[in-house]
mmCIF file of the N, C-alpha and C atoms, coordinates in Angstrom:
data_MODEL
# 
_entry.id   MODEL 
# 
loop_
_atom_site.group_PDB 
_atom_site.id 
_atom_site.type_symbol 
_atom_site.label_atom_id 
_atom_site.label_alt_id 
_atom_site.label_comp_id 
_atom_site.label_asym_id 
_atom_site.label_entity_id 
_atom_site.label_seq_id 
_atom_site.pdbx_PDB_ins_code 
_atom_site.Cartn_x 
_atom_site.Cartn_y 
_atom_site.Cartn_z 
_atom_site.occupancy 
_atom_site.B_iso_or_equiv 
_atom_site.pdbx_formal_charge 
_atom_site.auth_seq_id 
_atom_site.auth_comp_id 
_atom_site.auth_asym_id 
_atom_site.auth_atom_id 
_atom_site.pdbx_PDB_model_num 
ATOM 1   N N  . MET A 1 1  ? -2.364  -13.732 -13.313 1.00 0.00 ? 1  MET A N  1 
ATOM 2   C CA . MET A 1 1  ? -1.095  -13.102 -13.560 1.00 0.00 ? 1  MET A CA 1 
ATOM 3   C C  . MET A 1 1  ? -0.763  -12.154 -12.422 1.00 0.00 ? 1  MET A C  1 
ATOM 4   N N  . SER A 1 2  ? 0.504   -12.071 -12.108 1.00 0.00 ? 2  SER A N  1 
ATOM 5   C CA . SER A 1 2  ? 0.940   -11.177 -11.048 1.00 0.00 ? 2  SER A CA 1 
ATOM 6   C C  . SER A 1 2  ? 1.397   -9.843  -11.625 1.00 0.00 ? 2  SER A C  1 
ATOM 7   N N  . LYS A 1 3  ? 1.531   -8.863  -10.746 1.00 0.00 ? 3  LYS A N  1 
ATOM 8   C CA . LYS A 1 3  ? 2.002   -7.552  -11.172 1.00 0.00 ? 3  LYS A CA 1 
ATOM 9   C C  . LYS A 1 3  ? 3.455   -7.638  -11.601 1.00 0.00 ? 3  LYS A C  1 
ATOM 10  N N  . SER A 1 4  ? 3.817   -6.850  -12.602 1.00 0.00 ? 4  SER A N  1 
ATOM 11  C CA . SER A 1 4  ? 5.205   -6.833  -13.031 1.00 0.00 ? 4  SER A CA 1 
ATOM 12  C C  . SER A 1 4  ? 6.019   -5.944  -12.093 1.00 0.00 ? 4  SER A C  1 
ATOM 13  N N  . LYS A 1 5  ? 7.267   -6.275  -11.924 1.00 0.00 ? 5  LYS A N  1 
ATOM 14  C CA . LYS A 1 5  ? 8.160   -5.522  -11.053 1.00 0.00 ? 5  LYS A CA 1 
ATOM 15  C C  . LYS A 1 5  ? 8.975   -4.540  -11.888 1.00 0.00 ? 5  LYS A C  1 
ATOM 16  N N  . ASP A 1 6  ? 8.296   -3.625  -12.569 1.00 0.00 ? 6  ASP A N  1 
ATOM 17  C CA . ASP A 1 6  ? 8.966   -2.643  -13.403 1.00 0.00 ? 6  ASP A CA 1 
ATOM 18  C C  . ASP A 1 6  ? 9.793   -1.692  -12.549 1.00 0.00 ? 6  ASP A C  1 
ATOM 19  N N  . VAL A 1 7  ? 10.858  -1.195  -13.139 1.00 0.00 ? 7  VAL A N  1 
ATOM 20  C CA . VAL A 1 7  ? 11.715  -0.240  -12.443 1.00 0.00 ? 7  VAL A CA 1 
ATOM 21  C C  . VAL A 1 7  ? 11.032  1.121   -12.400 1.00 0.00 ? 7  VAL A C  1 
ATOM 22  N N  . ARG A 1 8  ? 10.397  1.539   -13.505 1.00 0.00 ? 8  ARG A N  1 
ATOM 23  C CA . ARG A 1 8  ? 9.719   2.835   -13.559 1.00 0.00 ? 8  ARG A CA 1 
ATOM 24  C C  . ARG A 1 8  ? 8.253   2.647   -13.169 1.00 0.00 ? 8  ARG A C  1 
ATOM 25  N N  . VAL A 1 9  ? 7.791   3.461   -12.218 1.00 0.00 ? 9  VAL A N  1 
ATOM 26  C CA . VAL A 1 9  ? 6.405   3.390   -11.757 1.00 0.00 ? 9  VAL A CA 1 
ATOM 27  C C  . VAL A 1 9  ? 5.744   4.748   -11.920 1.00 0.00 ? 9  VAL A C  1 
ATOM 28  N N  . ILE A 1 10 ? 4.437   4.745   -12.100 1.00 0.00 ? 10 ILE A N  1 
ATOM 29  C CA . ILE A 1 10 ? 3.656   5.977   -12.238 1.00 0.00 ? 10 ILE A CA 1 
ATOM 30  C C  . ILE A 1 10 ? 3.259   6.454   -10.841 1.00 0.00 ? 10 ILE A C  1 
ATOM 31  N N  . VAL A 1 11 ? 3.491   7.743   -10.561 1.00 0.00 ? 11 VAL A N  1 
ATOM 32  C CA . VAL A 1 11 ? 3.153   8.318   -9.264  1.00 0.00 ? 11 VAL A CA 1 
ATOM 33  C C  . VAL A 1 11 ? 2.305   9.571   -9.475  1.00 0.00 ? 11 VAL A C  1 
ATOM 34  N N  . VAL A 1 12 ? 1.540   9.927   -8.461  1.00 0.00 ? 12 VAL A N  1 
ATOM 35  C CA . VAL A 1 12 ? 0.704   11.125  -8.484  1.00 0.00 ? 12 VAL A CA 1 
ATOM 36  C C  . VAL A 1 12 ? 1.269   12.103  -7.459  1.00 0.00 ? 12 VAL A C  1 
ATOM 37  N N  . LEU A 1 13 ? 1.491   13.352  -7.893  1.00 0.00 ? 13 LEU A N  1 
ATOM 38  C CA . LEU A 1 13 ? 1.994   14.405  -7.011  1.00 0.00 ? 13 LEU A CA 1 
ATOM 39  C C  . LEU A 1 13 ? 0.854   15.346  -6.665  1.00 0.00 ? 13 LEU A C  1 
ATOM 40  N N  . GLU A 1 14 ? 0.735   15.715  -5.382  1.00 0.00 ? 14 GLU A N  1 
ATOM 41  C CA . GLU A 1 14 ? -0.357  16.566  -4.920  1.00 0.00 ? 14 GLU A CA 1 
ATOM 42  C C  . GLU A 1 14 ? 0.206   17.781  -4.187  1.00 0.00 ? 14 GLU A C  1 
ATOM 43  N N  . CYS A 1 15 ? -0.401  18.937  -4.416  1.00 0.00 ? 15 CYS A N  1 
ATOM 44  C CA . CYS A 1 15 ? 0.036   20.190  -3.804  1.00 0.00 ? 15 CYS A CA 1 
ATOM 45  C C  . CYS A 1 15 ? -0.173  20.149  -2.291  1.00 0.00 ? 15 CYS A C  1 
ATOM 46  N N  . THR A 1 16 ? 0.854   20.568  -1.547  1.00 0.00 ? 16 THR A N  1 
ATOM 47  C CA . THR A 1 16 ? 0.733   20.573  -0.083  1.00 0.00 ? 16 THR A CA 1 
ATOM 48  C C  . THR A 1 16 ? -0.038  21.790  0.418   1.00 0.00 ? 16 THR A C  1 
ATOM 49  N N  . SER A 1 17 ? 0.012   22.904  -0.291  1.00 0.00 ? 17 SER A N  1 
ATOM 50  C CA . SER A 1 17 ? -0.694  24.113  0.135   1.00 0.00 ? 17 SER A CA 1 
ATOM 51  C C  . SER A 1 17 ? -2.201  23.964  -0.020  1.00 0.00 ? 17 SER A C  1 
ATOM 52  N N  . CYS A 1 18 ? -2.640  23.370  -1.111  1.00 0.00 ? 18 CYS A N  1 
ATOM 53  C CA . CYS A 1 18 ? -4.073  23.200  -1.353  1.00 0.00 ? 18 CYS A CA 1 
ATOM 54  C C  . CYS A 1 18 ? -4.705  22.243  -0.356  1.00 0.00 ? 18 CYS A C  1 
ATOM 55  N N  . VAL A 1 19 ? -3.966  21.242  0.077   1.00 0.00 ? 19 VAL A N  1 
ATOM 56  C CA . VAL A 1 19 ? -4.489  20.277  1.037   1.00 0.00 ? 19 VAL A CA 1 
ATOM 57  C C  . VAL A 1 19 ? -4.748  20.966  2.368   1.00 0.00 ? 19 VAL A C  1 
ATOM 58  N N  . ARG A 1 20 ? -3.829  21.854  2.781   1.00 0.00 ? 20 ARG A N  1 
ATOM 59  C CA . ARG A 1 20 ? -4.020  22.580  4.037   1.00 0.00 ? 20 ARG A CA 1 
ATOM 60  C C  . ARG A 1 20 ? -5.168  23.583  3.929   1.00 0.00 ? 20 ARG A C  1 
ATOM 61  N N  . ASN A 1 21 ? -5.322  24.227  2.764   1.00 0.00 ? 21 ASN A N  1 
ATOM 62  C CA . ASN A 1 21 ? -6.384  25.214  2.584   1.00 0.00 ? 21 ASN A CA 1 
ATOM 63  C C  . ASN A 1 21 ? -7.736  24.567  2.346   1.00 0.00 ? 21 ASN A C  1 
ATOM 64  N N  . ASP A 1 22 ? -7.771  23.271  2.041   1.00 0.00 ? 22 ASP A N  1 
ATOM 65  C CA . ASP A 1 22 ? -9.039  22.598  1.762   1.00 0.00 ? 22 ASP A CA 1 
ATOM 66  C C  . ASP A 1 22 ? -9.948  22.593  2.987   1.00 0.00 ? 22 ASP A C  1 
ATOM 67  N N  . VAL A 1 23 ? -9.378  22.606  4.185   1.00 0.00 ? 23 VAL A N  1 
ATOM 68  C CA . VAL A 1 23 ? -10.173 22.644  5.409   1.00 0.00 ? 23 VAL A CA 1 
ATOM 69  C C  . VAL A 1 23 ? -10.925 23.964  5.498   1.00 0.00 ? 23 VAL A C  1 
ATOM 70  N N  . ASN A 1 24 ? -10.279 25.058  5.081   1.00 0.00 ? 24 ASN A N  1 
ATOM 71  C CA . ASN A 1 24 ? -10.899 26.381  5.134   1.00 0.00 ? 24 ASN A CA 1 
ATOM 72  C C  . ASN A 1 24 ? -11.787 26.669  3.926   1.00 0.00 ? 24 ASN A C  1 
ATOM 73  N N  . LYS A 1 25 ? -11.754 25.789  2.916   1.00 0.00 ? 25 LYS A N  1 
ATOM 74  C CA . LYS A 1 25 ? -12.542 25.933  1.683   1.00 0.00 ? 25 LYS A CA 1 
ATOM 75  C C  . LYS A 1 25 ? -12.187 27.195  0.909   1.00 0.00 ? 25 LYS A C  1 
ATOM 76  N N  . LYS A 1 26 ? -10.927 27.688  1.046   1.00 0.00 ? 26 LYS A N  1 
ATOM 77  C CA . LYS A 1 26 ? -10.488 28.846  0.273   1.00 0.00 ? 26 LYS A CA 1 
ATOM 78  C C  . LYS A 1 26 ? -10.087 28.438  -1.134  1.00 0.00 ? 26 LYS A C  1 
ATOM 79  N N  . SER A 1 27 ? -9.604  27.217  -1.297  1.00 0.00 ? 27 SER A N  1 
ATOM 80  C CA . SER A 1 27 ? -9.107  26.750  -2.584  1.00 0.00 ? 27 SER A CA 1 
ATOM 81  C C  . SER A 1 27 ? -10.224 26.072  -3.372  1.00 0.00 ? 27 SER A C  1 
ATOM 82  N N  . PRO A 1 28 ? -10.362 26.379  -4.677  1.00 0.00 ? 28 PRO A N  1 
ATOM 83  C CA . PRO A 1 28 ? -11.400 25.749  -5.481  1.00 0.00 ? 28 PRO A CA 1 
ATOM 84  C C  . PRO A 1 28 ? -11.105 24.291  -5.830  1.00 0.00 ? 28 PRO A C  1 
ATOM 85  N N  . GLY A 1 29 ? -9.856  23.846  -5.655  1.00 0.00 ? 29 GLY A N  1 
ATOM 86  C CA . GLY A 1 29 ? -9.492  22.474  -5.979  1.00 0.00 ? 29 GLY A CA 1 
ATOM 87  C C  . GLY A 1 29 ? -8.118  22.129  -5.471  1.00 0.00 ? 29 GLY A C  1 
ATOM 88  N N  . ILE A 1 30 ? -7.650  20.938  -5.824  1.00 0.00 ? 30 ILE A N  1 
ATOM 89  C CA . ILE A 1 30 ? -6.332  20.478  -5.425  1.00 0.00 ? 30 ILE A CA 1 
ATOM 90  C C  . ILE A 1 30 ? -5.539  20.180  -6.686  1.00 0.00 ? 30 ILE A C  1 
ATOM 91  N N  . SER A 1 31 ? -4.355  20.765  -6.789  1.00 0.00 ? 31 SER A N  1 
ATOM 92  C CA . SER A 1 31 ? -3.493  20.574  -7.946  1.00 0.00 ? 31 SER A CA 1 
ATOM 93  C C  . SER A 1 31 ? -2.831  19.203  -7.876  1.00 0.00 ? 31 SER A C  1 
ATOM 94  N N  . ARG A 1 32 ? -2.904  18.435  -8.968  1.00 0.00 ? 32 ARG A N  1 
ATOM 95  C CA . ARG A 1 32 ? -2.267  17.124  -9.043  1.00 0.00 ? 32 ARG A CA 1 
ATOM 96  C C  . ARG A 1 32 ? -1.537  16.978  -10.360 1.00 0.00 ? 32 ARG A C  1 
ATOM 97  N N  . TYR A 1 33 ? -0.385  16.341  -10.314 1.00 0.00 ? 33 TYR A N  1 
ATOM 98  C CA . TYR A 1 33 ? 0.411   16.016  -11.489 1.00 0.00 ? 33 TYR A CA 1 
ATOM 99  C C  . TYR A 1 33 ? 0.661   14.522  -11.510 1.00 0.00 ? 33 TYR A C  1 
ATOM 100 N N  . ILE A 1 34 ? 0.741   13.938  -12.704 1.00 0.00 ? 34 ILE A N  1 
ATOM 101 C CA . ILE A 1 34 ? 1.076   12.531  -12.870 1.00 0.00 ? 34 ILE A CA 1 
ATOM 102 C C  . ILE A 1 34 ? 2.437   12.464  -13.544 1.00 0.00 ? 34 ILE A C  1 
ATOM 103 N N  . THR A 1 35 ? 3.345   11.667  -12.980 1.00 0.00 ? 35 THR A N  1 
ATOM 104 C CA . THR A 1 35 ? 4.693   11.544  -13.521 1.00 0.00 ? 35 THR A CA 1 
ATOM 105 C C  . THR A 1 35 ? 5.209   10.128  -13.252 1.00 0.00 ? 35 THR A C  1 
ATOM 106 N N  . GLN A 1 36 ? 6.449   9.871   -13.641 1.00 0.00 ? 36 GLN A N  1 
ATOM 107 C CA . GLN A 1 36 ? 7.077   8.579   -13.403 1.00 0.00 ? 36 GLN A CA 1 
ATOM 108 C C  . GLN A 1 36 ? 8.321   8.777   -12.563 1.00 0.00 ? 36 GLN A C  1 
ATOM 109 N N  . LYS A 1 37 ? 8.690   7.726   -11.820 1.00 0.00 ? 37 LYS A N  1 
ATOM 110 C CA . LYS A 1 37 ? 9.936   7.764   -11.078 1.00 0.00 ? 37 LYS A CA 1 
ATOM 111 C C  . LYS A 1 37 ? 10.608  6.408   -11.170 1.00 0.00 ? 37 LYS A C  1 
ATOM 112 N N  . ASN A 1 38 ? 11.933  6.412   -11.005 1.00 0.00 ? 38 ASN A N  1 
ATOM 113 C CA . ASN A 1 38 ? 12.711  5.192   -11.017 1.00 0.00 ? 38 ASN A CA 1 
ATOM 114 C C  . ASN A 1 38 ? 12.725  4.636   -9.592  1.00 0.00 ? 38 ASN A C  1 
ATOM 115 N N  . ARG A 1 39 ? 12.195  3.458   -9.416  1.00 0.00 ? 39 ARG A N  1 
ATOM 116 C CA . ARG A 1 39 ? 12.055  2.860   -8.093  1.00 0.00 ? 39 ARG A CA 1 
ATOM 117 C C  . ARG A 1 39 ? 13.413  2.605   -7.426  1.00 0.00 ? 39 ARG A C  1 
ATOM 118 N N  . HIS A 1 40 ? 14.431  2.250   -8.215  1.00 0.00 ? 40 HIS A N  1 
ATOM 119 C CA . HIS A 1 40 ? 15.749  1.947   -7.656  1.00 0.00 ? 40 HIS A CA 1 
ATOM 120 C C  . HIS A 1 40 ? 16.484  3.203   -7.204  1.00 0.00 ? 40 HIS A C  1 
ATOM 121 N N  . ASN A 1 41 ? 16.421  4.284   -7.973  1.00 0.00 ? 41 ASN A N  1 
ATOM 122 C CA . ASN A 1 41 ? 17.132  5.514   -7.631  1.00 0.00 ? 41 ASN A CA 1 
ATOM 123 C C  . ASN A 1 41 ? 16.413  6.338   -6.577  1.00 0.00 ? 41 ASN A C  1 
ATOM 124 N N  . THR A 1 42 ? 15.089  6.343   -6.593  1.00 0.00 ? 42 THR A N  1 
ATOM 125 C CA . THR A 1 42 ? 14.285  7.145   -5.668  1.00 0.00 ? 42 THR A CA 1 
ATOM 126 C C  . THR A 1 42 ? 13.361  6.216   -4.899  1.00 0.00 ? 42 THR A C  1 
ATOM 127 N N  . SER A 1 43 ? 13.857  5.673   -3.801  1.00 0.00 ? 43 SER A N  1 
ATOM 128 C CA . SER A 1 43 ? 13.057  4.709   -3.047  1.00 0.00 ? 43 SER A CA 1 
ATOM 129 C C  . SER A 1 43 ? 12.043  5.393   -2.135  1.00 0.00 ? 43 SER A C  1 
ATOM 130 N N  . GLY A 1 44 ? 12.350  6.622   -1.682  1.00 0.00 ? 44 GLY A N  1 
ATOM 131 C CA . GLY A 1 44 ? 11.442  7.351   -0.799  1.00 0.00 ? 44 GLY A CA 1 
ATOM 132 C C  . GLY A 1 44 ? 10.370  8.095   -1.580  1.00 0.00 ? 44 GLY A C  1 
ATOM 133 N N  . ARG A 1 45 ? 9.623   8.927   -0.863  1.00 0.00 ? 45 ARG A N  1 
ATOM 134 C CA . ARG A 1 45 ? 8.579   9.720   -1.505  1.00 0.00 ? 45 ARG A CA 1 
ATOM 135 C C  . ARG A 1 45 ? 9.190   10.855  -2.308  1.00 0.00 ? 45 ARG A C  1 
ATOM 136 N N  . LEU A 1 46 ? 8.612   11.109  -3.469  1.00 0.00 ? 46 LEU A N  1 
ATOM 137 C CA . LEU A 1 46 ? 9.110   12.132  -4.376  1.00 0.00 ? 46 LEU A CA 1 
ATOM 138 C C  . LEU A 1 46 ? 8.509   13.489  -4.011  1.00 0.00 ? 46 LEU A C  1 
ATOM 139 N N  . GLU A 1 47 ? 9.340   14.527  -3.963  1.00 0.00 ? 47 GLU A N  1 
ATOM 140 C CA . GLU A 1 47 ? 8.891   15.908  -3.716  1.00 0.00 ? 47 GLU A CA 1 
ATOM 141 C C  . GLU A 1 47 ? 9.462   16.797  -4.808  1.00 0.00 ? 47 GLU A C  1 
ATOM 142 N N  . LEU A 1 48 ? 8.587   17.493  -5.521  1.00 0.00 ? 48 LEU A N  1 
ATOM 143 C CA . LEU A 1 48 ? 9.012   18.404  -6.583  1.00 0.00 ? 48 LEU A CA 1 
ATOM 144 C C  . LEU A 1 48 ? 8.312   19.740  -6.413  1.00 0.00 ? 48 LEU A C  1 
ATOM 145 N N  . LYS A 1 49 ? 8.975   20.804  -6.845  1.00 0.00 ? 49 LYS A N  1 
ATOM 146 C CA . LYS A 1 49 ? 8.371   22.122  -6.842  1.00 0.00 ? 49 LYS A CA 1 
ATOM 147 C C  . LYS A 1 49 ? 7.705   22.333  -8.191  1.00 0.00 ? 49 LYS A C  1 
ATOM 148 N N  . LYS A 1 50 ? 6.374   22.417  -8.202  1.00 0.00 ? 50 LYS A N  1 
ATOM 149 C CA . LYS A 1 50 ? 5.598   22.556  -9.422  1.00 0.00 ? 50 LYS A CA 1 
ATOM 150 C C  . LYS A 1 50 ? 4.650   23.745  -9.280  1.00 0.00 ? 50 LYS A C  1 
ATOM 151 N N  . PHE A 1 51 ? 4.096   24.201  -10.406 1.00 0.00 ? 51 PHE A N  1 
ATOM 152 C CA . PHE A 1 51 ? 3.159   25.317  -10.394 1.00 0.00 ? 51 PHE A CA 1 
ATOM 153 C C  . PHE A 1 51 ? 1.759   24.819  -10.042 1.00 0.00 ? 51 PHE A C  1 
ATOM 154 N N  . CYS A 1 52 ? 1.142   25.461  -9.072  1.00 0.00 ? 52 CYS A N  1 
ATOM 155 C CA . CYS A 1 52 ? -0.233  25.143  -8.685  1.00 0.00 ? 52 CYS A CA 1 
ATOM 156 C C  . CYS A 1 52 ? -1.143  26.214  -9.259  1.00 0.00 ? 52 CYS A C  1 
ATOM 157 N N  . ARG A 1 53 ? -2.078  25.818  -10.103 1.00 0.00 ? 53 ARG A N  1 
ATOM 158 C CA . ARG A 1 53 ? -2.942  26.809  -10.739 1.00 0.00 ? 53 ARG A CA 1 
ATOM 159 C C  . ARG A 1 53 ? -3.995  27.365  -9.780  1.00 0.00 ? 53 ARG A C  1 
ATOM 160 N N  . TYR A 1 54 ? -4.243  26.692  -8.670  1.00 0.00 ? 54 TYR A N  1 
ATOM 161 C CA . TYR A 1 54 ? -5.203  27.193  -7.688  1.00 0.00 ? 54 TYR A CA 1 
ATOM 162 C C  . TYR A 1 54 ? -4.552  28.190  -6.731  1.00 0.00 ? 54 TYR A C  1 
ATOM 163 N N  . CYS A 1 55 ? -3.302  27.923  -6.337  1.00 0.00 ? 55 CYS A N  1 
ATOM 164 C CA . CYS A 1 55 ? -2.558  28.852  -5.477  1.00 0.00 ? 55 CYS A CA 1 
ATOM 165 C C  . CYS A 1 55 ? -1.914  29.970  -6.288  1.00 0.00 ? 55 CYS A C  1 
ATOM 166 N N  . LYS A 1 56 ? -1.766  29.751  -7.596  1.00 0.00 ? 56 LYS A N  1 
ATOM 167 C CA . LYS A 1 56 ? -1.135  30.691  -8.525  1.00 0.00 ? 56 LYS A CA 1 
ATOM 168 C C  . LYS A 1 56 ? 0.316   30.990  -8.151  1.00 0.00 ? 56 LYS A C  1 
ATOM 169 N N  . GLN A 1 57 ? 1.032   29.949  -7.712  1.00 0.00 ? 57 GLN A N  1 
ATOM 170 C CA . GLN A 1 57 ? 2.451   30.072  -7.392  1.00 0.00 ? 57 GLN A CA 1 
ATOM 171 C C  . GLN A 1 57 ? 3.092   28.684  -7.397  1.00 0.00 ? 57 GLN A C  1 
ATOM 172 N N  . HIS A 1 58 ? 4.422   28.662  -7.385  1.00 0.00 ? 58 HIS A N  1 
ATOM 173 C CA . HIS A 1 58 ? 5.136   27.399  -7.329  1.00 0.00 ? 58 HIS A CA 1 
ATOM 174 C C  . HIS A 1 58 ? 5.138   26.900  -5.888  1.00 0.00 ? 58 HIS A C  1 
ATOM 175 N N  . THR A 1 59 ? 4.660   25.674  -5.682  1.00 0.00 ? 59 THR A N  1 
ATOM 176 C CA . THR A 1 59 ? 4.605   25.074  -4.357  1.00 0.00 ? 59 THR A CA 1 
ATOM 177 C C  . THR A 1 59 ? 5.195   23.667  -4.409  1.00 0.00 ? 59 THR A C  1 
ATOM 178 N N  . ILE A 1 60 ? 5.413   23.081  -3.244  1.00 0.00 ? 60 ILE A N  1 
ATOM 179 C CA . ILE A 1 60 ? 5.933   21.721  -3.171  1.00 0.00 ? 60 ILE A CA 1 
ATOM 180 C C  . ILE A 1 60 ? 4.791   20.738  -3.377  1.00 0.00 ? 60 ILE A C  1 
ATOM 181 N N  . HIS A 1 61 ? 4.999   19.810  -4.284  1.00 0.00 ? 61 HIS A N  1 
ATOM 182 C CA . HIS A 1 61 ? 4.044   18.739  -4.553  1.00 0.00 ? 61 HIS A CA 1 
ATOM 183 C C  . HIS A 1 61 ? 4.687   17.434  -4.086  1.00 0.00 ? 61 HIS A C  1 
ATOM 184 N N  . VAL A 1 62 ? 3.970   16.649  -3.307  1.00 0.00 ? 62 VAL A N  1 
ATOM 185 C CA . VAL A 1 62 ? 4.501   15.396  -2.777  1.00 0.00 ? 62 VAL A CA 1 
ATOM 186 C C  . VAL A 1 62 ? 3.751   14.206  -3.366  1.00 0.00 ? 62 VAL A C  1 
ATOM 187 N N  . GLU A 1 63 ? 4.408   13.075  -3.346  1.00 0.00 ? 63 GLU A N  1 
ATOM 188 C CA . GLU A 1 63 ? 3.826   11.846  -3.883  1.00 0.00 ? 63 GLU A CA 1 
ATOM 189 C C  . GLU A 1 63 ? 2.748   11.319  -2.944  1.00 0.00 ? 63 GLU A C  1 
ATOM 190 N N  . ILE A 1 64 ? 1.623   10.894  -3.522  1.00 0.00 ? 64 ILE A N  1 
ATOM 191 C CA . ILE A 1 64 ? 0.543   10.286  -2.736  1.00 0.00 ? 64 ILE A CA 1 
ATOM 192 C C  . ILE A 1 64 ? 0.298   8.892   -3.261  1.00 0.00 ? 64 ILE A C  1 
ATOM 193 N N  . LYS A 1 65 ? -0.400  8.083   -2.480  1.00 0.00 ? 65 LYS A N  1 
ATOM 194 C CA . LYS A 1 65 ? -0.761  6.743   -2.934  1.00 0.00 ? 65 LYS A CA 1 
ATOM 195 C C  . LYS A 1 65 ? -1.938  6.826   -3.870  1.00 0.00 ? 65 LYS A C  1 
ATOM 196 N N  . LYS A 1 66 ? -1.964  5.929   -4.847  1.00 0.00 ? 66 LYS A N  1 
ATOM 197 C CA . LYS A 1 66 ? -3.074  5.903   -5.806  1.00 0.00 ? 66 LYS A CA 1 
ATOM 198 C C  . LYS A 1 66 ? -4.263  5.211   -5.238  1.00 0.00 ? 66 LYS A C  1 
# 
C-alpha cells in the first residue's frame, strides 16, 4: 500500500533558541510541539511563537523533518 495524500499532515515544531544554546550546553533540553498543518494552505515551513519551558519565554518554533 502507498502513503495517502492527506491534506492535513502532522508536523513537529522545535525551538530555535534551544538549538543554538545546545552547543554551549546551557539548556537542559529542546522544546518540541506536535501539531497539524494544511498542506494546501501552508506549503512552506511553519513558524509559530510558542512557550519554551527550557528558555522560560515565548520563542519562535520552526517545523523540522520527522
